[in-house]
C-alpha positions in Angstrom: -5.5 30.6 -9.1 -3.3 26.9 -9.1 -0.7 26.2 -11.5 -1.2 22.4 -11.0 -2.8 20.3 -13.7 -6.6 18.6 -13.4 -5.8 15.0 -11.7 -7.3 12.6 -14.7 -10.0 10.4 -13.8 -8.9 7.5 -16.4 -6.5 5.1 -16.8 -5.7 4.1 -20.5 -3.8 1.0 -19.6 -6.8 -0.5 -18.5 -8.7 0.7 -21.5 -9.4 -1.4 -24.7 -8.4 1.9 -26.7 -11.3 2.9 -27.7 -10.1 6.0 -29.4 -7.6 4.1 -31.8 -10.9 2.0 -32.7 -13.8 4.1 -32.9 -12.6 7.2 -34.7 -11.8 6.6 -38.7 -10.6 10.3 -39.3 -7.6 11.1 -37.3 -6.3 13.7 -38.7 -2.3 14.7 -39.2 -0.9 17.8 -39.7 2.5 18.3 -41.6 4.1 18.5 -38.3 3.1 14.7 -37.1 3.9 13.5 -40.3 7.3 15.1 -39.8 7.4 13.7 -36.8 6.4 9.9 -37.7 9.1 10.7 -40.6 11.9 10.9 -37.9 10.8 8.6 -35.6 10.8 5.8 -38.6 14.0 7.3 -40.2 11.7 7.8 -42.8 11.3 11.3 -45.5 8.5 13.3 -44.9 6.9 11.6 -48.3 7.7 8.2 -47.4 5.9 8.8 -44.0 3.0 10.4 -45.5 2.3 7.5 -48.0 3.5 4.9 -46.1 1.3 5.9 -42.7 -1.5 8.5 -44.0 -4.5 8.9 -46.5 -6.6 11.4 -47.5 -10.5 11.2 -46.9 -13.1 13.3 -45.6 -10.9 16.6 -47.1 -8.2 16.0 -45.1 -4.8 13.8 -44.1 -6.2 11.1 -42.0 -3.5 8.3 -40.2 -4.2 5.1 -42.2 -6.4 2.0 -40.2 -6.8 -1.5 -40.5 -8.7 -4.4 -39.1 -9.0 -5.1 -35.8 -10.0 -8.6 -34.1 -11.4 -6.4 -30.7 -13.7 -3.5 -32.4 -13.6 -4.1 -36.2 -11.1 -1.5 -37.1 -8.6 0.5 -35.8 -5.3 2.7 -36.3 -2.2 1.1 -38.0 -0.4 1.8 -35.2 -2.8 0.1 -32.7 -0.8 -2.8 -31.5 -4.0 -5.4 -31.1 -2.3 -7.6 -28.8 -1.3 -5.2 -25.5 -3.8 -2.6 -27.0 -1.4 0.1 -26.6 0.2 2.6 -29.1 3.4 1.7 -30.9 4.3 5.0 -31.9 3.6 6.5 -28.3 6.2 9.1 -28.3 5.1 9.9 -32.1 2.2 10.3 -32.1 -0.2 12.9 -33.9 -1.3 16.2 -32.2 -4.8 14.6 -32.2 -3.9 12.0 -29.7 -1.9 13.5 -27.6 -4.8 15.9 -27.0 -7.6 13.0 -26.4 -10.1 13.3 -24.6 -9.1 16.7 -23.8 -10.9 17.2 -20.3 -10.1 15.3 -17.1 -12.9 12.4 -18.3 -12.8 10.2 -20.9 -16.5 9.1 -21.4 -15.6 5.4 -23.4 -13.5 4.3 -20.3 -16.4 5.2 -18.0 -18.8 3.3 -19.9 -16.0 0.0 -19.9 -16.2 0.7 -15.9 -19.5 0.9 -15.7 -20.5 -2.0 -17.9 -17.9 -4.1 -16.3 -18.9 -3.0 -12.5 -22.8 -3.7 -13.5 -22.0 -7.1 -15.6 -19.9 -8.1 -12.9 -17.6 -9.6 -15.2 -14.1 -8.2 -16.4 -14.3 -9.6 -19.5 -17.0 -8.3 -20.7 -16.3 -5.4 -24.0 -19.3 -2.8 -24.8 -19.1 -2.2 -28.1 -19.6 1.5 -29.7 -20.2 2.6 -32.9 -19.9 6.4 -33.8 -22.1 7.3 -36.6 -22.9 10.5 -38.6 -26.1 10.7 -40.0 -27.7 13.5 -42.1 -29.9 16.0 -40.4 -33.1 16.4 -42.1 -34.2 20.2 -42.7 -35.6 22.1 -40.2 -39.1 22.6 -41.5 -40.7 25.9 -40.2 
């Protein structure tokens, strides 16, 4: 068995930061809050209050308006589309997408190729619908 890491098949620098935009709930752990506090030279309490909120039963990163995709992570630079806290980013962001391919990057590449237009931005939205109870 090889100890080499699998080769990634996406390049975040060529993406529009879909992951920073479409996920409304990026959960943060106490360790993530401590990392943010250290990065900004704040107390844990200050960082928690300034950068997070409680939603969906957990602590999540705050979001803000985004002219390209509607809403985005508070730490996404709207012009460069890069993370402004990359070294201090939460664990969920560090582990994303958790595989060698990113579906959102694939959609971006596919649409730009099919449309023959490098400026195209496919709009992707996650929607959670309640499932009807199974009837037997």
